[in-house]
C-alpha positions in Angstrom: 17.2 -3.6 32.2 18.6 -3.6 28.6 17.7 -6.3 26.5 18.6 -6.3 23.2 17.4 -8.4 19.4 19.4 -9.1 16.5 18.4 -9.9 13.2 21.2 -12.1 10.8 21.9 -8.3 9.8 21.7 -7.8 13.3 18.4 -5.3 14.4 20.6 -3.7 17.8 19.5 -1.9 20.7 23.1 -0.3 21.4 23.8 1.7 24.5 26.2 4.0 25.1 26.0 5.6 28.2 29.4 7.6 30.1 30.2 5.4 33.3 28.0 2.5 33.0 31.2 -0.3 33.4 28.8 -3.2 32.5 25.4 -3.8 31.4 23.0 -7.3 31.2 20.6 -8.4 28.5 17.7 -10.0 29.9 17.4 -12.4 26.6 19.7 -14.9 24.6 23.2 -13.5 24.3 24.5 -12.7 21.2 20.7 -11.1 20.7 17.6 -13.1 19.3 16.8 -13.5 15.4 13.8 -11.7 13.7 14.5 -13.4 10.3 16.7 -16.3 8.9 16.4 -15.3 5.2 18.7 -15.2 3.0 20.0 -11.6 1.0 20.2 -8.7 3.7 18.5 -6.9 5.9 19.0 -3.2 7.4 17.8 -0.5 8.5 15.7 -1.3 11.3 12.9 0.6 12.8 11.1 -0.7 16.4 7.8 0.4 18.8 6.5 -0.7 21.2 3.5 -3.4 21.2 1.9 -2.4 24.4 2.3 -5.7 26.4 6.3 -5.6 27.2 7.2 -6.4 24.0 8.1 -4.8 20.4 7.9 -4.9 16.4 10.6 -4.6 14.2 10.4 -3.6 10.9 13.3 -3.4 8.0 14.1 -3.4 4.5 14.6 -7.0 4.0 16.7 -8.0 0.3 16.0 -11.5 0.4 14.5 -11.4 -3.5 17.1 -10.9 -5.7 15.2 -8.2 -7.9 13.5 -5.9 -5.4 14.2 -5.1 -1.9 10.4 -5.1 0.3 9.4 -4.6 3.7 9.6 -7.4 6.0 8.2 -7.2 9.9 7.9 -9.4 13.2 7.1 -9.6 16.6 8.3 -10.2 19.8 7.6 -10.9 23.2 8.3 -9.6 26.3 10.4 -12.6 27.2 12.4 -12.5 24.0 9.9 -15.2 22.2 9.2 -14.5 18.3 5.4 -14.2 17.8 5.3 -14.6 14.2 6.6 -16.8 10.9 10.1 -17.9 12.0 11.5 -16.1 8.4 9.2 -12.7 9.3 6.1 -11.2 7.7 5.8 -10.3 4.4 4.7 -6.0 4.7 5.8 -4.9 1.4 7.1 -7.4 -1.6 5.8 -5.1 -4.5 8.0 -4.4 -7.6 11.4 -1.7 -6.8 13.1 -0.6 -3.9 11.0 -0.1 -0.6 13.1 2.3 1.8 13.1 4.2 5.0 10.5 2.4 7.1 8.9 4.3 9.9 6.6 2.4 12.8 4.2 3.3 15.4 1.9 1.2 17.6 -1.7 1.4 16.5 -3.0 1.8 20.2 -5.2 -1.9 20.2 -2.1 -4.0 19.9 -1.2 -3.7 16.3 0.9 -1.1 14.4 1.0 1.1 11.4 4.2 1.2 8.6 4.9 3.8 6.4 7.6 4.0 3.5 9.0 5.0 0.7 7.8 2.9 -2.7 9.2 4.0 -6.6 6.7 0.9 -8.2 4.9 3.3 -10.5 8.0 4.0 -12.1 7.9 7.7 -12.0 8.1 9.0 -8.8 8.6 7.6 -4.8 5.8 7.8 -2.9 4.2 6.9 0.3 2.9 4.2 1.5 1.1 2.6 4.4 0.4 -0.7 5.7 -1.3 -1.8 9.4 -0.4 -5.3 10.7 -3.0 -6.5 13.4 -2.4 -8.0 16.9 -0.8 -11.1 15.3 1.3 -9.9 12.7 -1.1 -10.6 9.4 -2.1 -7.8 7.8 -5.2 -5.8 7.9 -5.1 -3.2 4.5 -5.1 -4.2 1.0 -1.7 -6.6 0.1 1.5 -4.5 -0.7 0.5 -1.3 1.2 -2.0 1.7 0.2 -0.9 4.1 -1.2 -1.1 7.7 0.5 0.6 10.4 -1.8 0.9 8.1 -5.0 -0.9 9.5 -8.7 -1.1 6.0 -10.2 -1.3 6.7 -13.9 1.3 8.1 -16.5 1.1 9.0 -20.1 2.5 5.7 -20.7 0.6 4.3 -18.0 -3.0 4.6 -18.7 -5.9 2.8 -16.9 -8.6 3.7 -14.2 -9.4 4.5 -11.2 -13.0 2.9 -9.5 -14.5 3.4 -6.1 -17.3 1.2 -5.8 -20.1 1.6 -3.0 -22.8 -0.9 -1.6 -26.3 1.1 -2.1 -26.6 4.1 0.2 -23.0 4.7 0.8 -20.4 7.4 0.1 -18.1 6.6 -3.3 -16.1 9.0 -2.3 -15.5 8.6 1.5 -17.5 12.5 1.6 -18.6 12.1 5.0 -15.0 11.0 6.1 -16.3 8.1 7.8 -16.4 5.4 5.2 -14.0 3.8 2.6 -15.4 2.9 -0.3 -13.8 -0.3 -2.4 -11.2 1.1 -4.8 -9.4 0.0 -7.6 -6.7 0.4 -10.4 -7.3 -0.9 -13.6 -4.1 -0.4 -15.5 -4.5 -0.8 -19.8 -1.0 -0.7 -20.7 0.0 -4.2 -20.9 -3.3 -5.9 -21.2 -5.9 -5.5 -18.3 -3.9 -5.5 -15.0 -6.4 -4.6 -11.5 -5.5 -3.7 -8.5 -7.1 -3.4 -5.1 -6.6 -0.7 -3.2 -8.7 -0.7 -0.5 -12.0 -2.6 0.6 -15.5 -1.1 1.4 -16.3 -0.3 5.1 -20.3 -1.2 4.8 -19.5 -4.3 3.1 -17.8 -6.2 6.0 -14.7 -7.0 3.9 -16.9 -8.8 0.8 -16.1 -7.9 -2.1 -18.2 -5.7 -4.0 -17.0 -6.2 -8.0 -16.0 -9.4 -8.6 -12.7 -10.0 -10.6 -14.6 -11.0 -14.2 -16.5 -8.1 -13.7 -13.9 -5.8 -12.8 -12.4 -7.1 -16.2 -15.8 -6.7 -17.9 -15.8 -2.9 -16.8 -12.7 -2.0 -18.2 -13.8 -2.7 -21.2 -16.6 -0.7 -20.9 -15.1 2.0 -19.3 -12.0 1.9 -22.6 -15.2 2.4 -24.9 -16.4 5.8 -23.1 -12.9 6.9 -22.8 -12.3 6.7 -27.0 -15.7 7.6 -27.3 -15.8 11.3 -25.4 -11.9 12.2 -25.5 -11.6 13.6 -29.1 -15.2 15.2 -28.1 -13.4 17.3 -25.6 -10.3 17.2 -26.5 -11.1 21.8 -26.3 -11.9 21.5 -22.4 -7.6 20.9 -21.9 -6.9 25.1 -22.0 -3.3 26.0 -20.4 -1.5 24.1 -18.6 2.3 24.0 -17.4 5.2 25.0 -19.3 7.4 21.1 -19.6 3.6 19.0 -18.7 1.2 16.9 -21.0 -2.6 16.8 -20.4 -5.1 14.7 -21.6 -8.7 14.5 -21.2 -10.2 11.7 -19.0 -13.7 11.1 -18.2 -15.7 10.6 -14.5 -18.2 7.8 -15.1 -21.1 7.2 -13.1 -22.9 4.0 -13.2 -24.9 1.5 -11.4 -24.5 -2.3 -11.3 -28.0 -3.5 -10.9 -30.3 -6.7 -11.6 -30.4 -9.9 -10.8 -27.6 -10.0 -14.0 -25.5 -7.6 -12.4 -25.8 -5.0 -15.4 -23.5 -2.0 -15.6 -25.8 0.5 -16.0 -24.2 4.6 -17.2 -25.7 7.7 -15.1 -23.7 9.8 -16.3 -19.6 10.7 -17.8 -18.2 14.0 -17.7 -14.9 15.1 -19.0 -11.9 16.3 -16.2 -8.1 17.2 -17.4 -5.2 15.1 -16.2 -2.1 17.2 -16.4 1.4 15.2 -16.5 4.9 16.1 -15.1 7.9 15.7 -16.9 8.2 12.9 -14.5 4.8 11.0 -15.3 5.7 10.2 -18.7 
């Protein structure tokens, strides 16, 4: 039997089958509202939840300044599973668009979308919702294709890991704790991922992230003029800067930053990253 679902811009699975004279709905006539917030809801995508129900994601313009990604679960009996106004998947700045959704094989779902939050390019972000609808990864999604730094948007990318772990994930079975620390308007830090070795607990404290940014700024200002000759040739229309790759430890009871070494590498910015 046909089951159909609706949003205030209603999500609907519409059948148009040659030769069918009438169809019957198992759920409420005219559909089930999946989210009743203001604004518009559009571009719905749907996947099976493994128990006869479904999870639906869509573009949501309830915010007066952004277009976000929201999602809702519905049971096999047509009951709403999560918040009446739906679950926010991504509410970052900009116009998130083109959501796609798949089941994760364990009752949850994985949702991907296009995201212009960087200001220079449109990147791909992804988020996982667990079986009860809560986000399982970093708030507002994990960047899959993003290069987060621009000429006028400088900052630092930090990988942190517990003792004995890989800070790069080179072994393929570990995820480090990752932070983006922007410095173009004060210091603004964004958590990208938690360490897979630390039980979800943070490795770096908020105050330590701010102090680390100050240490990195001193190192950057020290090494940049000394490494200027490392740039070499770059593509026409691009711009290059010398960056520092710094290896450090958080050591002792006072958790002091101990710098082990710093290495230069060249960052090349295309025309769209200024």
